[in-house]
One Martini backbone bead per residue (centre of mass of N, CA, C, O) as a GRO file, in nm:
protein
  148
    1UNK     BB    1  -0.017   2.341  -6.409
    2UNK     BB    2  -0.161   2.138  -6.217
    3UNK     BB    3   0.103   1.990  -6.132
    4UNK     BB    4   0.228   2.229  -5.982
    5UNK     BB    5   0.007   2.259  -5.770
    6UNK     BB    6   0.029   1.976  -5.650
    7UNK     BB    7   0.327   1.993  -5.568
    8UNK     BB    8   0.295   2.241  -5.388
    9UNK     BB    9   0.089   2.117  -5.191
   10UNK     BB   10   0.259   1.872  -5.103
   11UNK     BB   11   0.494   2.034  -4.991
   12UNK     BB   12   0.330   2.181  -4.771
   13UNK     BB   13   0.229   1.929  -4.625
   14UNK     BB   14   0.505   1.811  -4.551
   15UNK     BB   15   0.596   2.055  -4.383
   16UNK     BB   16   0.363   2.036  -4.177
   17UNK     BB   17   0.425   1.754  -4.075
   18UNK     BB   18   0.706   1.822  -3.972
   19UNK     BB   19   0.610   2.037  -3.771
   20UNK     BB   20   0.423   1.854  -3.604
   21UNK     BB   21   0.633   1.644  -3.524
   22UNK     BB   22   0.834   1.837  -3.387
   23UNK     BB   23   0.632   1.948  -3.181
   24UNK     BB   24   0.570   1.674  -3.047
   25UNK     BB   25   0.858   1.609  -2.959
   26UNK     BB   26   0.901   1.856  -2.779
   27UNK     BB   27   0.666   1.802  -2.584
   28UNK     BB   28   0.760   1.522  -2.496
   29UNK     BB   29   1.036   1.608  -2.381
   30UNK     BB   30   0.927   1.811  -2.171
   31UNK     BB   31   0.760   1.604  -2.015
   32UNK     BB   32   0.997   1.416  -1.935
   33UNK     BB   33   1.157   1.629  -1.781
   34UNK     BB   34   0.938   1.692  -1.570
   35UNK     BB   35   0.914   1.405  -1.457
   36UNK     BB   36   1.214   1.381  -1.373
   37UNK     BB   37   1.205   1.621  -1.168
   38UNK     BB   38   0.945   1.487  -0.993
   39UNK     BB   39   1.013   1.191  -0.903
   40UNK     BB   40   1.118   1.219  -0.608
   41UNK     BB   41   0.854   1.338  -0.494
   42UNK     BB   42   0.671   1.103  -0.569
   43UNK     BB   43   0.826   0.881  -0.416
   44UNK     BB   44   0.805   1.018  -0.136
   45UNK     BB   45   0.496   1.015  -0.121
   46UNK     BB   46   0.459   0.708  -0.134
   47UNK     BB   47   0.628   0.642   0.116
   48UNK     BB   48   0.455   0.808   0.314
   49UNK     BB   49   0.191   0.657   0.265
   50UNK     BB   50   0.288   0.383   0.367
   51UNK     BB   51   0.361   0.475   0.654
   52UNK     BB   52   0.079   0.576   0.734
   53UNK     BB   53  -0.070   0.309   0.690
   54UNK     BB   54   0.094   0.144   0.893
   55UNK     BB   55   0.034   0.315   1.140
   56UNK     BB   56  -0.273   0.277   1.138
   57UNK     BB   57  -0.275  -0.031   1.153
   58UNK     BB   58  -0.118  -0.062   1.425
   59UNK     BB   59  -0.309   0.109   1.594
   60UNK     BB   60  -0.558  -0.068   1.553
   61UNK     BB   61  -0.442  -0.332   1.666
   62UNK     BB   62  -0.367  -0.228   1.945
   63UNK     BB   63  -0.653  -0.138   2.019
   64UNK     BB   64  -0.786  -0.416   1.993
   65UNK     BB   65  -0.618  -0.562   2.205
   66UNK     BB   66  -0.694  -0.373   2.437
   67UNK     BB   67  -1.000  -0.427   2.421
   68UNK     BB   68  -0.985  -0.740   2.458
   69UNK     BB   69  -0.888  -0.729   2.759
   70UNK     BB   70  -1.193  -0.608   2.841
   71UNK     BB   71  -1.327  -0.848   2.729
   72UNK     BB   72  -1.503  -1.109   2.686
   73UNK     BB   73  -1.512  -1.421   2.641
   74UNK     BB   74  -1.532  -1.468   2.275
   75UNK     BB   75  -1.418  -1.232   2.153
   76UNK     BB   76  -1.418  -1.093   1.815
   77UNK     BB   77  -1.205  -0.991   1.524
   78UNK     BB   78  -1.196  -0.861   1.204
   79UNK     BB   79  -0.897  -0.825   0.994
   80UNK     BB   80  -0.745  -0.608   0.753
   81UNK     BB   81  -0.504  -0.618   0.521
   82UNK     BB   82  -0.319  -0.493   0.297
   83UNK     BB   83  -0.239  -0.482  -0.009
   84UNK     BB   84   0.036  -0.673  -0.045
   85UNK     BB   85   0.352  -0.691   0.069
   86UNK     BB   86   0.360  -0.837   0.398
   87UNK     BB   87   0.440  -0.826   0.764
   88UNK     BB   88   0.311  -0.986   1.055
   89UNK     BB   89   0.422  -0.933   1.399
   90UNK     BB   90   0.366  -1.105   1.716
   91UNK     BB   91   0.556  -1.016   2.017
   92UNK     BB   92   0.526  -0.954   2.338
   93UNK     BB   93   0.316  -0.710   2.260
   94UNK     BB   94   0.442  -0.667   1.968
   95UNK     BB   95   0.393  -0.480   1.676
   96UNK     BB   96   0.490  -0.579   1.334
   97UNK     BB   97   0.485  -0.382   1.034
   98UNK     BB   98   0.579  -0.479   0.697
   99UNK     BB   99   0.652  -0.259   0.403
  100UNK     BB  100   0.871  -0.178   0.180
  101UNK     BB  101   1.099  -0.138   0.418
  102UNK     BB  102   0.874  -0.069   0.616
  103UNK     BB  103   0.855  -0.008   0.978
  104UNK     BB  104   0.616  -0.078   1.247
  105UNK     BB  105   0.598  -0.015   1.593
  106UNK     BB  106   0.377  -0.159   1.859
  107UNK     BB  107   0.263  -0.135   2.174
  108UNK     BB  108   0.099  -0.314   2.425
  109UNK     BB  109  -0.112  -0.381   2.669
  110UNK     BB  110  -0.015  -0.641   2.918
  111UNK     BB  111  -0.257  -0.834   3.097
  112UNK     BB  112  -0.211  -1.055   2.879
  113UNK     BB  113  -0.181  -1.313   2.665
  114UNK     BB  114  -0.018  -1.296   2.348
  115UNK     BB  115   0.001  -1.453   2.073
  116UNK     BB  116   0.232  -1.558   1.868
  117UNK     BB  117   0.263  -1.411   1.529
  118UNK     BB  118   0.274  -1.485   1.166
  119UNK     BB  119   0.187  -1.277   0.878
  120UNK     BB  120   0.143  -1.306   0.530
  121UNK     BB  121   0.131  -1.124   0.248
  122UNK     BB  122  -0.035  -1.105  -0.068
  123UNK     BB  123  -0.020  -1.006  -0.371
  124UNK     BB  124  -0.353  -0.897  -0.451
  125UNK     BB  125  -0.454  -0.970  -0.154
  126UNK     BB  126  -0.663  -1.010   0.092
  127UNK     BB  127  -0.598  -1.006   0.443
  128UNK     BB  128  -0.724  -1.219   0.697
  129UNK     BB  129  -0.787  -1.179   1.053
  130UNK     BB  130  -0.810  -1.292   1.395
  131UNK     BB  131  -0.927  -1.165   1.708
  132UNK     BB  132  -0.919  -1.360   2.017
  133UNK     BB  133  -1.087  -1.425   2.320
  134UNK     BB  134  -0.962  -1.678   2.559
  135UNK     BB  135  -0.992  -1.594   2.845
  136UNK     BB  136  -0.642  -1.513   2.922
  137UNK     BB  137  -0.630  -1.504   2.596
  138UNK     BB  138  -0.482  -1.399   2.281
  139UNK     BB  139  -0.570  -1.460   1.944
  140UNK     BB  140  -0.397  -1.502   1.628
  141UNK     BB  141  -0.571  -1.570   1.317
  142UNK     BB  142  -0.674  -1.683   0.989
  143UNK     BB  143  -0.894  -1.822   1.162
  144UNK     BB  144  -1.160  -1.897   1.328
  145UNK     BB  145  -1.186  -1.953   1.671
  146UNK     BB  146  -1.245  -2.170   1.940
  147UNK     BB  147  -1.336  -2.197   2.251
  148UNK     BB  148  -1.278  -2.432   2.524
   0.00000   0.00000   0.00000
């Protein structure tokens, strides 16, 4: 008699485990379906975030260069680029910041010569560069420079 009760209890436990496992699988599948449905929106949000960040960075750089034009010789500013792979190019008063196939261009007011420069960002590292006014030129360099 006690063996029958043990077998009956084990049978019920196994059926409950099967129910719990099947319930877990169903919840997991529904979660994956929901994630798949919202994946394009999430990817679009991340892309828009990167574009906004690039826009703010280029606006800040253009503003700094414009302020440097009115600053006395010897003025410098330390600027941080975002972590991740990116490329900063400054040519003929135009700033181009590119990251993840997104590119933002920003022109500066050019009352003086701005040195052409290309700076590459390295993934996982903060990239620092300096903007310095020396006489009637503005230099952009990865290390602080002295005016002659």
